[in-house]
C-alpha positions as CSV (number, residue, x, y, z in Angstrom):
1,X,0.1,0.2,-0.1
2,X,1.3,3.4,-0.8
3,X,0.8,6.6,0.8
4,X,-1.5,9.1,-0.8
5,X,-1.0,13.0,-0.6
6,X,-3.6,14.9,1.0
7,X,-6.1,16.3,-1.2
8,X,-6.3,20.2,-1.5
9,X,-8.9,22.2,0.7
10,X,-10.4,25.7,-0.3
11,X,-8.2,27.0,2.6
12,X,-4.7,25.9,0.3
13,X,-6.4,27.3,-2.6
14,X,-7.4,30.7,-0.9
15,X,-4.1,31.0,0.8
16,X,-2.4,30.4,-3.2
17,X,-4.9,32.9,-4.6
18,X,-4.5,35.5,-1.5
19,X,-8.1,35.7,-1.1
20,X,-10.8,34.6,1.2
21,X,-12.2,31.2,1.8
22,X,-15.4,32.7,1.0
23,X,-14.5,33.9,-2.5
24,X,-12.8,30.4,-3.3
25,X,-16.1,29.2,-2.3
26,X,-18.1,31.5,-4.6
27,X,-15.9,30.9,-7.9
28,X,-15.9,27.1,-7.1
29,X,-19.9,27.0,-6.8
30,X,-20.5,29.4,-9.3
31,X,-21.6,32.4,-7.5
32,X,-21.7,36.1,-8.6
33,X,-20.3,39.1,-7.1
34,X,-16.5,38.3,-7.5
35,X,-14.3,40.6,-9.5
36,X,-12.9,39.1,-12.6
37,X,-9.3,39.7,-11.7
38,X,-9.9,37.6,-8.4
39,X,-11.9,34.9,-10.2
40,X,-8.9,34.6,-12.3
41,X,-6.5,34.0,-9.2
42,X,-8.7,31.5,-8.0
43,X,-8.8,29.5,-11.3
44,X,-5.3,29.4,-11.5
45,X,-4.7,28.5,-7.8
46,X,-7.3,25.3,-8.4
47,X,-5.5,24.4,-11.6
48,X,-1.8,24.6,-10.0
49,X,-2.8,22.8,-6.9
50,X,-5.1,20.1,-8.6
51,X,-8.1,21.2,-6.5
52,X,-11.4,18.8,-6.5
53,X,-14.7,20.5,-5.4
54,X,-16.4,17.9,-2.5
55,X,-19.5,17.1,-4.2
56,X,-21.4,16.6,-1.5
57,X,-20.5,20.1,0.2
58,X,-21.0,21.9,-3.4
59,X,-24.7,20.2,-3.8
60,X,-25.4,22.0,-0.1
61,X,-24.4,25.3,-1.3
62,X,-25.4,24.9,-4.9
63,X,-28.8,22.7,-4.2
64,X,-27.8,20.8,-7.8
65,X,-26.1,17.3,-8.1
66,X,-24.8,17.7,-11.4
67,X,-26.1,14.4,-12.3
68,X,-28.8,13.7,-14.7
69,X,-30.8,10.3,-14.6
70,X,-31.2,8.6,-18.1
71,X,-34.2,6.4,-17.6
72,X,-34.7,4.1,-20.7
73,X,-38.0,2.2,-20.7
74,X,-36.8,-1.0,-22.1
75,X,-34.3,-4.2,-20.8
76,X,-30.7,-4.0,-21.1
77,X,-31.1,-6.6,-24.0
78,X,-32.7,-4.4,-26.3
79,X,-30.4,-1.3,-25.3
80,X,-27.1,-3.0,-26.0
81,X,-28.2,-4.3,-29.1
82,X,-30.1,-1.7,-30.8
83,X,-27.9,0.9,-32.7
84,X,-30.9,3.6,-32.1
85,X,-30.2,3.9,-28.3
86,X,-26.5,3.8,-28.9
87,X,-27.3,7.2,-31.1
88,X,-29.7,8.6,-28.8
89,X,-27.1,8.2,-25.7
90,X,-24.3,9.9,-27.5
91,X,-26.2,13.2,-28.1
92,X,-27.3,12.8,-24.8
93,X,-23.8,12.3,-23.2
94,X,-22.0,14.8,-25.3
95,X,-24.7,17.7,-24.1
96,X,-24.4,16.8,-20.3
97,X,-20.6,16.3,-20.6
98,X,-19.9,19.8,-22.3
99,X,-21.9,21.1,-19.0
100,X,-20.1,19.2,-16.5
101,X,-23.3,16.8,-15.8
102,X,-22.8,13.1,-15.0
103,X,-25.1,10.8,-16.9
104,X,-26.4,8.1,-14.7
105,X,-28.6,5.4,-16.9
106,X,-31.2,3.4,-15.5
107,X,-32.7,0.6,-17.1
108,X,-36.5,-1.2,-16.4
109,X,-36.6,-4.9,-17.1
110,X,-39.8,-5.2,-15.2
111,X,-42.6,-3.9,-12.9
112,X,-39.9,-4.1,-9.8
113,X,-37.6,-2.1,-12.0
114,X,-40.1,0.6,-12.4
115,X,-40.6,0.9,-8.6
116,X,-36.6,1.1,-8.1
117,X,-36.3,3.7,-10.7
118,X,-39.2,5.7,-9.2
119,X,-37.6,5.2,-5.6
120,X,-34.0,6.4,-6.7
121,X,-35.3,9.3,-8.4
122,X,-37.6,10.6,-5.5
123,X,-34.1,10.0,-2.9
124,X,-32.6,13.2,-4.6
125,X,-29.6,11.9,-6.2
126,X,-30.1,13.8,-9.4
127,X,-31.1,17.2,-11.1
128,X,-33.2,15.9,-13.6
129,X,-34.3,12.9,-15.6
130,X,-34.0,12.1,-19.3
131,X,-36.7,9.3,-20.3
132,X,-37.2,7.6,-23.5
133,X,-38.7,4.4,-25.5
134,X,-41.7,4.9,-23.0
135,X,-44.3,2.2,-23.7
136,X,-48.4,3.4,-23.5
137,X,-48.9,1.3,-20.0
138,X,-46.0,2.1,-18.6
139,X,-46.1,3.3,-15.0
140,X,-42.8,5.8,-15.3
141,X,-44.8,8.9,-15.9
142,X,-46.7,8.9,-12.9
143,X,-43.6,7.7,-10.7
144,X,-42.0,10.7,-12.0
145,X,-44.6,13.4,-11.5
146,X,-44.8,11.8,-7.9
147,X,-40.8,11.9,-7.4
148,X,-41.4,15.9,-8.3
149,X,-38.0,15.6,-11.0
150,X,-37.6,17.8,-13.6
151,X,-38.1,15.6,-16.8
152,X,-38.0,16.0,-20.5
153,X,-39.4,13.1,-22.5
154,X,-38.1,11.8,-25.8
155,X,-40.7,11.0,-28.1
156,X,-44.2,12.0,-27.8
157,X,-45.8,10.9,-24.6
158,X,-48.7,8.6,-25.3
159,X,-50.9,9.1,-22.2
160,X,-54.5,10.3,-22.3
161,X,-55.1,13.9,-21.8
162,X,-53.0,17.3,-21.3
163,X,-50.3,17.4,-18.6
164,X,-49.0,20.9,-18.2
165,X,-45.3,21.6,-18.3
166,X,-45.0,18.5,-20.3
167,X,-41.8,18.6,-22.5
168,X,-40.8,16.2,-24.8
169,X,-38.2,16.3,-28.1
170,X,-39.7,13.9,-31.2
171,X,-39.1,13.3,-34.8
172,X,-41.9,14.2,-37.3
173,X,-42.5,10.5,-37.8
174,X,-46.2,10.6,-39.3
175,X,-45.1,13.5,-42.0
176,X,-42.0,10.8,-42.7
177,X,-44.1,8.2,-43.1
178,X,-45.9,9.9,-45.6
179,X,-42.9,11.0,-47.5
180,X,-41.9,7.4,-47.7
181,X,-45.1,5.9,-48.8
182,X,-45.8,8.6,-51.9
183,X,-42.3,7.8,-52.7
184,X,-43.3,4.1,-53.4
185,X,-46.5,5.3,-54.7
186,X,-44.4,7.9,-57.1
187,X,-42.4,4.5,-58.2
188,X,-45.0,3.0,-59.6
189,X,-46.0,0.7,-56.6
190,X,-49.6,-0.3,-56.0
191,X,-49.5,-3.2,-53.5
192,X,-47.7,-0.9,-50.8
193,X,-47.2,-2.9,-47.3
194,X,-46.8,-1.6,-44.1
195,X,-44.7,-3.6,-41.2
196,X,-45.1,-1.6,-37.8
197,X,-43.1,-1.1,-35.0
198,X,-44.7,-1.9,-31.3
199,X,-47.9,-0.2,-31.4
200,X,-48.1,0.7,-27.4
201,X,-45.5,3.1,-28.8
202,X,-46.5,6.3,-30.1
203,X,-43.5,6.7,-32.9
204,X,-45.1,3.3,-34.3
205,X,-48.6,4.6,-34.1
206,X,-47.6,7.6,-35.9
207,X,-46.0,6.3,-38.7
208,X,-48.5,3.4,-39.0
209,X,-51.0,6.7,-39.3
210,X,-48.9,8.2,-42.2
211,X,-49.2,5.3,-44.1
212,X,-53.1,5.1,-43.9
213,X,-52.8,9.2,-44.6
214,X,-51.4,7.9,-48.1
215,X,-53.2,5.0,-48.5
216,X,-56.8,5.9,-47.5
217,X,-58.3,2.7,-49.3
218,X,-55.6,0.2,-48.4
219,X,-56.2,-3.7,-47.8
220,X,-56.3,-4.3,-44.2
221,X,-54.1,-7.4,-45.2
222,X,-51.1,-5.4,-46.3
223,X,-50.4,-4.4,-42.8
224,X,-48.5,-6.4,-40.6
225,X,-47.9,-5.7,-37.0
226,X,-44.3,-6.0,-35.8
227,X,-41.8,-4.9,-32.9
228,X,-39.1,-2.5,-34.2
229,X,-36.5,-5.7,-34.2
230,X,-35.3,-7.8,-37.3
231,X,-36.8,-10.8,-35.7
232,X,-40.2,-9.1,-36.1
233,X,-39.4,-7.7,-39.1
234,X,-38.8,-11.3,-40.5
235,X,-42.0,-12.5,-38.9
236,X,-44.2,-9.8,-40.6
237,X,-42.6,-10.2,-43.9
238,X,-43.3,-13.9,-44.0
239,X,-47.1,-12.7,-42.6
240,X,-47.3,-10.4,-45.6
241,X,-46.0,-12.9,-48.4
242,X,-48.5,-15.6,-47.3
243,X,-51.2,-13.0,-47.0
244,X,-50.5,-11.0,-49.8
245,X,-48.1,-12.9,-52.5
246,X,-48.6,-9.7,-54.8
247,X,-47.3,-6.9,-52.5
248,X,-44.4,-5.0,-54.5
249,X,-43.5,-2.6,-52.1
250,X,-42.9,-2.4,-48.3
251,X,-42.7,0.3,-46.1
252,X,-41.0,-0.9,-42.4
253,X,-41.7,1.0,-39.5
254,X,-37.6,1.0,-38.7
255,X,-34.2,0.2,-40.2
256,X,-34.0,-2.8,-38.2
257,X,-37.5,-3.9,-39.2
258,X,-36.5,-3.4,-42.7
259,X,-33.2,-5.6,-42.5
260,X,-35.6,-8.2,-41.4
261,X,-37.8,-8.0,-44.3
262,X,-35.0,-8.0,-46.8
263,X,-33.6,-11.2,-45.5
264,X,-36.9,-12.9,-46.2
265,X,-37.5,-11.4,-49.5
266,X,-34.3,-12.8,-50.6
267,X,-34.8,-16.0,-49.4
268,X,-37.9,-16.3,-51.4
269,X,-36.6,-15.2,-54.4
270,X,-37.8,-11.5,-54.3
271,X,-35.5,-9.4,-56.1
272,X,-35.1,-5.8,-54.1
273,X,-36.2,-3.0,-56.1
274,X,-37.2,-4.9,-59.0
275,X,-39.9,-7.2,-57.6
276,X,-40.5,-5.5,-54.1
277,X,-38.9,-2.1,-53.0
278,X,-38.2,-1.6,-49.3
279,X,-38.2,1.6,-47.4
280,X,-36.9,1.8,-43.8
281,X,-37.1,4.5,-41.0
282,X,-34.3,6.0,-38.9
283,X,-31.3,6.1,-41.2
284,X,-29.0,4.5,-38.9
285,X,-25.6,3.8,-40.7
286,X,-24.9,0.8,-39.3
287,X,-27.6,-1.0,-40.8
288,X,-28.8,1.2,-43.5
289,X,-25.2,1.0,-45.3
290,X,-25.1,-2.5,-44.9
291,X,-27.9,-4.3,-45.8
292,X,-28.2,-6.1,-49.1
293,X,-29.3,-4.0,-51.1
294,X,-28.5,-0.9,-49.0
295,X,-31.6,0.7,-47.6
296,X,-33.6,3.7,-48.6
297,X,-34.8,5.0,-45.5
298,X,-36.4,8.1,-43.5
299,X,-33.8,9.9,-41.8
300,X,-34.3,11.3,-38.3
301,X,-31.6,13.0,-36.6
302,X,-31.1,10.7,-33.7
303,X,-27.9,12.0,-31.8
304,X,-29.3,15.4,-32.0
305,X,-32.6,14.6,-30.3
306,X,-30.9,13.5,-27.5
307,X,-28.6,16.7,-27.6
308,X,-31.5,18.5,-27.5
309,X,-33.4,16.6,-24.6
310,X,-30.3,17.0,-22.5
311,X,-30.3,20.9,-23.7
312,X,-33.5,21.5,-22.8
313,X,-33.6,20.0,-19.3
314,X,-30.3,21.8,-18.5
315,X,-31.9,25.1,-19.7
316,X,-34.9,24.7,-17.5
317,X,-32.6,23.9,-14.7
318,X,-30.6,27.0,-15.1
319,X,-33.8,28.8,-15.7
320,X,-35.4,27.7,-12.7
321,X,-32.4,28.4,-9.8
322,X,-32.8,31.8,-10.9
323,X,-34.8,34.3,-8.7
324,X,-37.9,35.6,-10.7
325,X,-37.2,33.6,-13.7
326,X,-40.1,31.5,-14.6
327,X,-41.6,29.5,-17.5
328,X,-40.6,26.0,-18.9
329,X,-39.0,25.5,-22.5
330,X,-40.9,24.2,-25.2
331,X,-41.4,20.8,-26.9
332,X,-39.2,20.4,-30.3
333,X,-40.3,17.8,-33.3
334,X,-37.7,17.8,-35.4
335,X,-38.0,17.3,-39.7
336,X,-37.4,14.3,-41.4
337,X,-35.7,13.5,-44.6
338,X,-35.6,10.5,-47.4
339,X,-32.4,9.3,-48.2
340,X,-32.4,7.3,-51.1
341,X,-30.4,4.1,-51.8
342,X,-30.7,1.2,-53.7
343,X,-33.7,-0.6,-52.2
344,X,-36.2,1.8,-53.8
């Protein structure tokens, strides 16, 4: 065992900078009322001594933990297998890191985990929460509301009725779906099928609604339900070919679903796009550029969605700590764009 040097103290920083302990405390904790020349001296002393603030003591002064909970309402097997979550978490992490905040990742495997997450949030360990991939029957919104934690949601929440102050970041799922189906119709396709996502999530419902906006009189047999996974796409594509062997186009609810559908079409001898054109949703490059053929898809900026979620939450927290400053940030819906590759 080796001896460790004692940690520098506020008093040591104050002595090095030639200021009072109270002045060092105000500078370190982001307080106002310190002249610029003194601020610079304190920061120089902090750097020279390698001073690291005691987070517990700092929290007593600032009433902030500089920690944000990121709650993903999915089991870890799904989170770590789906590139969507990696992209969104990367955006969140970049924004939190830029503002010197710690990311605390919380996943939910089942009902017991929901209660655990609720208890953790209510325990005052974090300043706020970023929550995404909610399902319609998810108890997390109620648990978070009871915990009183400032929250920004990823995706439009699907509960009934209006709740004041709810802030979310989403993409134009319905509009993007309309663009995809119109593109397929513009190619002369007449038997356009849709493989849905999990219909207990608003993104899947909105994309189905966008499909129906264009295919007003579509044969109900051309809609097959899946769950945003490659396996779900395979299963749904087989169902569609059994029911409607003359299908000539498929709009899949996401790129992973489309990748599963492409495998089945290839196995059954259908040429893409000659026999069946395929469009996905997301434009996740690890998926869309690696399919055979490369996937035409609707692009949503997933990483930017994560950054915006974090930015809105931090903005709201900063506004909340300023005396006399009220208001909450507004929800944001990002546009989507078509990315044409070889599948349609």
